[in-house]
N, C-alpha and C positions, 0 to 999 in steps of 0.2 A: 967287603963282607956281603955275602948274598941276604937280601932281606927275608924276613919271614913271611908267612902267609896271613892275610887277614881273612878269617873265616866268618861269613855272614850267617849266624845261628838263629834259626826260627825258635820261637818259644812257644807255649801252648797258649790258647786264647783265653784261658781261665783255669779253674781247678779240675781240669780233665786229666786223664791217666796219660802220662808221658809215653808209655809204650804204645798207646793207641794213637797219639799224634805224631811221634817223631820216629823215623827209621832207625835201627840199631846203629848203623854207620854214623848217623849225625851224634847219637849219644856217645858213642866211643870217642869220636874226635873231640868233642866238647869236654868230656871227662879228663882228657889229658893236658888241657890247657891250663896256664898259670895265670894268664893276664886277659882281662875282658874290658871292652868299653861297653858301658851300659847306660840306659836312660834313667833308671832308678836303682840305687844301690840296695835298698831293703828288698825289693821284689826280686832283683836279680840273685841276691844270695838265697832267698828261698828257692827259687827255681834250680839254682845250682846245688843247693843242698838235697833236693828231691833227685837230681840226676846223679847224685853220689860221685862228685869229683875225686880223682886220685889223692889230690892235695886237700886237707881240711878247709872248708870254704873260709874260715877266719884267716887263712894264710894266703888266700888268692889275692892278686892285685886287681882292684876294680877302679877303673878311671870313668868319670862321668862325662856323657855328652847328651845334652838335652836342649830343649827350644832357647835356653838361656846361654848356651855355649857360643862365644863369638868365633868368627873365621879365624882370628889371631890366635885363638887357643888350640886349634886343630893340629898344627904341626907337633906339638908336644905329645899328643896322642898317638902320633905314629913313631915316636922314638923307640919304643921296643921293637917294633917291626924293622926299623932300619938298623937296629942293633942284632938282627937275626932271629928274633923271637917271634913265635907264631902267637897271634892274638885273635880272640873271638869278639865280634860286635854283635850286640844283642839289642833288640827293641824291647819296649815295654810289654807288648803282645803282638803276635804274629811275626812277620817277616821284616828284618831290618832293611831301611832304605825305602820302605813303601809307606807314605804318611808318616814319615819318621826322619828326624834329624840325621840319622845315619848317612844319609845320602851324600852329604857334604864331605864327610871323611872318606867314603868311597870314592868320590871324585878326585880328591887329594891323593889318595893311595895310587890310583891310576897315573897320576902325573909324576909320582916319585918312583914308578917302576915296580911297585909293590903287587904281588899277585893277590887277586881278590877271588875268593872262592864261596859261591853261594851255595848254602845247604839246603836240603828238601824240608819243608815243613808247611804248617798251615797259613793261609792267609785269608782273612774274613772276606776280603774284597773279592777274590776269586772264587771262594766257596760260595758266596752269595750269588755271583754271576752264574755259576754252573747250575745251581738250584733254581733260578728265577725263571727259566723259560723264555728269558728275553733275548735280545740279539747278542750273541757271543762273538760275532764277526766284527761288529763295530761298536766300540764302547769308549767312554771317557771316564777317567776318574777325576772328580772335582775337589776332593777334599772337604773342607768345612764350608757351609754357607754362611752368609752374614748372621750375625747374633741379633741384630735389630730388626724387628718384625717388618716394617715397611720395606726395608732393604732386602729382607729375606723374601718377601712375597714377589717383589720385582725380579729377583734372581730365578726364582722357580718358573716365573712366566718366560724368562729367557731361556731356561734349561729346556723348557717343554717346547717352545719354538724351534730351538736348535735340534732337538731330538726328532721332531716332526719333519724338518727340512731335510735331515740327513739320515733318517731311520737309524739313529745311534742311540744305544742305551747309556744313559746318563747315571753315574754312580756317586754317592755323596755320604757324608757321615755328619754325625752331629755330637756336641757334648752331651754325655748320657742324660744329664738332669734337664736337657732341653728337648730330648727326642719326642715327647707328647706334643710340645708346641709346634714342632716341625711337622709332625704328621698332620695334626689339625690344619696347618697352613696348606699342605699338599692338597688335602681333600677340599679345601675351601676354594683353591686357586685353579687347580688343573681341570682339564676337560673330562667329561663321563668316560670316554672311550681310551684315554691314556691309562697305560697299564703301570701299576705300581707294585713293587716286590719290596717286603721288608723282612730283613734277616736279623734275628735277635738271638744273643748267646750261641752264635754258631759254634759247632762241634761240641758243645756241653750237653749234658742230659737234659737240660731246661731249653734247648734249642727250639725255636719257632721260626719258620719260614712261611709267609703268606705272599701269594703273588696273584692279582686279580686286577680288573679294571677299576678305575676311581668309583664308578657307579655301584659295583658290587661292594667296595670298601664302605661306602656311605650305608649300605643296608645291613651291615654286619657289626657285631660289638668289636670295639677297638682293643687291641691287645696292650697290656700294661708294658710300656717300654722304659718307664721312668729308671734311671741309673742303670739301665741295661746296655750293654755294648751292641749297637745295632747298625746296619748297613742298610741304606736306602737306593732302590734302583727304579729309574722311570724310562718308559719308551712310550713315545707318542706315535 
């Protein structure tokens, strides 16, 4: 039997308008699917309901893949695909497989000869880089920095030095309730000429993107980033 296709379905980055964030073809493909692998069932059902799937949302099959899913549990998530059924993989926000546990399932799908089809949609990481004015030729995404302050400050020093040595934009994120602490540590640790871009609530009406040297950040009122999805970009 020919395996189905694993569609990588981007979702909106917040409560923005679906028609504004996703191309019609992505919406059409997603509406026709019956089975999804999702990070959070509640938010996935809300998104699929807004998308108006052909089958009622309550009748859709939602399989969970999150940070607690073990490697041993992944093959069961591919069972519908191996039975010939198309399946959609969704992240909690943005594009699956980027800062997201879906990457493990995609890797296994390739090993099993399953077609993987990425669909077009918003990525806060790339949108922030586009809007930053920092180097878009050379960049690294580092994920989350250490939660403990001393380790976080040491990591920031290493990131800044690496950026200076390679002239490479460094991109990282933080748990939303620690955004303010991270911004304070960046301003206290990094050099005045190092450029910092902060992108908050990207693609939403409340979007705020500020890109300027550390010296200018210290002269300006700081944005309220508490519990707001935020991307940080640094270039020394």
